[in-house]
N, C-alpha and C positions, 0 to 999 in steps of 0.2 A: 829629266825628261818628264813632261806632263803625262798624266794617265791616258789622255786621248791620243797623244803621239805614240805611246807604247802600244795602245790598242790597234792603231792604224798599221804599225809595223808588224805586229803579231798577225793581224788579219791578212796582210800581204804575204807573209811567210806561209801561212796555212794555205792560202789560195795558190801560191806558187807551187807548193808541194803537191797539192791536189791536181793542179793543171799538168804538172809533169807526170804524175802517175796515171791520170785518167783522161787528160785532154779537156778538162773543164775547170773552171775556177771563177772567172769573172761573174757570170750570172748566178751560178750556184752557190758560191761561197761569199764573194765580195758584196753583192747587192744585199742579201739578208744581213750580213755582218754590218754593213754601213747603216742600214735602217735600224736594226735591233741593238747594236753595240755602240754606234757612234751618233745615233739620233738624226741621221739625215733623212730627208723626205725620199719617197720612192723615186721621184724624178731626179733628184740630186744623186741618189745612189746609182741609178742607171747611167747617168752621164759620167760620174766619177769612175765607175767600173769600166766603162768604155775607154776612158783615158788611160787606165792602167793596163788594159789588155795588150796594147801595142808593145810595151817593153817586155812584159812577161811572155807573150807569145814569141817574140824574137829570141829570147833566151832559150825557150823550149825548142823552137824550130832549129836552132843551131845545134843543140845536142842531138835531137832526132835526125837531123840532116847528116851530121857527121857519121852517125851509126848506120845510115842508109835506110832509115825507117820512115821516109816521106815519099809518097807517090806525088811527084811534082806536077804531073799532068792533072791529076784529080784536084790537087790543091789550087792550081791556077784556075780551073773551071769553077770550083766552089767560090773562089775569091771574087770572081765577076759577079755572081749572084749575091754574095754576102755584102759587097760594097753597096750595091743598089738597095738591097733589103735593109741594111743598117741605116741608110739615109732615110728611107721611107719610115722605118720604125721610130727613129728619133723624131722625125717630123710629127708623126701621130702622137707619140708620148708627150710632146710639148703642147698638145691640144686636148688631151684627155684629163679628166679630174684624177687626183691622186688615188682616191679610194678604189675606183674600178681598175686602175692600173695595178695597184698592189694586189688586189684580189685575183686578177687575171694571171699575174706573175706567180702567185702562190698555187693557183690551179695548174699551171703549166709544170711547175716543179713536182707537184703531187702526182700528176698523170705520168710524167717521165719516170718518177721513182717507182710507181706501181708497175709500169710496163717493163722496167728493167728487172723486176723480180720474177717475171713470168715469161 
């Protein structure tokens, strides 16, 4: 197996574990990993991460659902907004230069990290 294949599988495993533990993974783990470890552009990393979220989320929701840890009403309501928001976000990402996109992503992660500490 080539090194890039190994890195991609390892990145997916880490993202899956983090998603299962904390409910995050795609944006927080996969996007930076794809950019820094697999040399994808910010736009490619965002698209690739979005593609992987479907399967990893399904696996996690099955496990959480079986244990009764999903508020299905809240999930359905959030799903409506997130589908529309994801479409708009992907549309915007396709029209923004890479550098501002990467900087904005880094700032969002930094602000989220600081807010979670306090």
